[in-house]
C-alpha positions, 0 to 999 in steps of 0.5 A: 484492474484500476485504469485511472485514478483521481485525487482531489483535496487530499494532502498535497494533491489539489487535483491529481489525475493519473491515466494509463495504469498497468498491472505494474506501476512505479512512482518516482519524484523528489522528496515531499511530492506525495509518493507515499500519500498517493499509496495512502489515498489508494489504500483509503479508497480500497477500504472505503467505509473503514474510518479506523484505517486512517489510524493504521496509515498514521501508525505506518508514518510513526504518527502515534501519541495520545490524541486529545482532539479528533482533528489531530487524527484526520485534519492532515488528510485535507489539502483545504480544510473546509472542502471535501476529499474526493477519491475517484478510481476507474476499472470497469466501473466508476468508484468514488469515495467522498470524505468531509467533516460535519457536526457530530451525531448522538447515536454511534456504534463503537469500533474497538481498536488495539492499543497499538493503533490508538491510545486514550483520547477525549471527545471532540466536535469534528466528525468525518462523513464517508460516502461511497459511490459506484457508478454515481450511485451511493452504495455505502456511507457512515459518520465517524468521530472520536470519543472515549478512546474509540472511533465511533461510527453511525451508518452502514460502516459494518457493510464495509463495501470493498471492491478489491482486496488490498494491502499497504506495505510501508517503507519501514517494516512493522514486524507482525510475526503471526500475520506473516506466518498465517499468510505463509501457511496459506502458501504451504497449503497451496503447495506453492512453497517451492516457488517461493523458496526458489525466488528468495534464493536470489538474495542468499543461495545458502537458503535451503528451506522455510518453515514456521516454528513457534517461539513462546507461543508466537509463530515465526517464519524460520529459515534453514541456511545450513547452520545447526539450528533454524534462524528466524527470518528477521536475522537475514536482514530487512531486504530478505524480510521485505522481499519475502513479505512482498511475495507472500502478500501477493500470494494472499491477494488474489485479484487484488491490489498491493501498495509498496512504499520504497520497493527497493529498500534493503534490496541490492541493485545487482539483483533488481532484475531477478527481484522484479522478475519474481515479483512480476511472476507472482503478480501475474499468477495471482492477478495482483495489480502493483503500485510502488514508489522508488527513489532509485534510477537503477530500479527504474532501469531494471523494470524497463529491461524486465518489462521489455521482455514481456508481451505488451509491456504491462508497466508504466512509470510516473514521475510526480513533481511540483509545478506552481504549487500543484503536484502533477504526474508525468507518465512514461510508456515504453518508448518515452521511458527508453528515450529518457533513459538513453538521453540520461534525463532525470526521471527519479 
């Protein structure tokens, strides 16, 4: 479990340090203070030598077009263009990912990418250098550039040293029926569908069953709500799909990390307590650490109520804010958050 993170020169963060992380961590703050960027930074360091992951993150932000220069792809990562990015995370070990630009290499190994993520591109002189350290020793590195419609890498990128399994859950759902069905199928194999079914009923008590049906060769999760036919899960609305996807992701991330942007999207405030209780129950069962963002005070209040009932209060709330051009984090433990809420202080 991550205990501490530090981001230097990444997007809006000049030097952001966050300590005291728990199993469940929620980040709030005004617009444009880096809540989503914080999750993206974690996603990068948890996929440390996979340069194509940058494209995935841009895709989640709907930043996709024909790229004529590599700088259009990754320059937005750097706070200061000529300095390296440093991601530093601590669990029982110290792990660092350092990203910098340098001159291109001549011998490269292509990483094939789907058209969904990368369209036709041209050659460019800017390249990225990735260096990954474990307890201050380099354990992996690679150099990446864009050329002829692909990301090319030189070095040990195929090793793809990953400390934790992880998944980034964007605020805007990207429907991937096969991926979702495959993960749901794993739950069925584990004989855990009953628990998932009971959890999803908080949104609609008419739900009787969940199953996979192929439509034109594509497996899609369907739901039985008492109609004469089974309904594709997408027709229950974004909230139900997101809730189900979160639980399914947790069940497929044993000992991993789940990153959820705007966790409350699509969920009615009246079921926040039950929603969070079920997410926490799944994260406990599969030993998954959760990092989430929110704009909702009601959700923060619900999280405080739910975790007050759990031994040790394994929850921390952080508010990001801008002070003199720097993004800083204020952490709230059980006592400080309770006092802030009772005094009706602004914590979002």
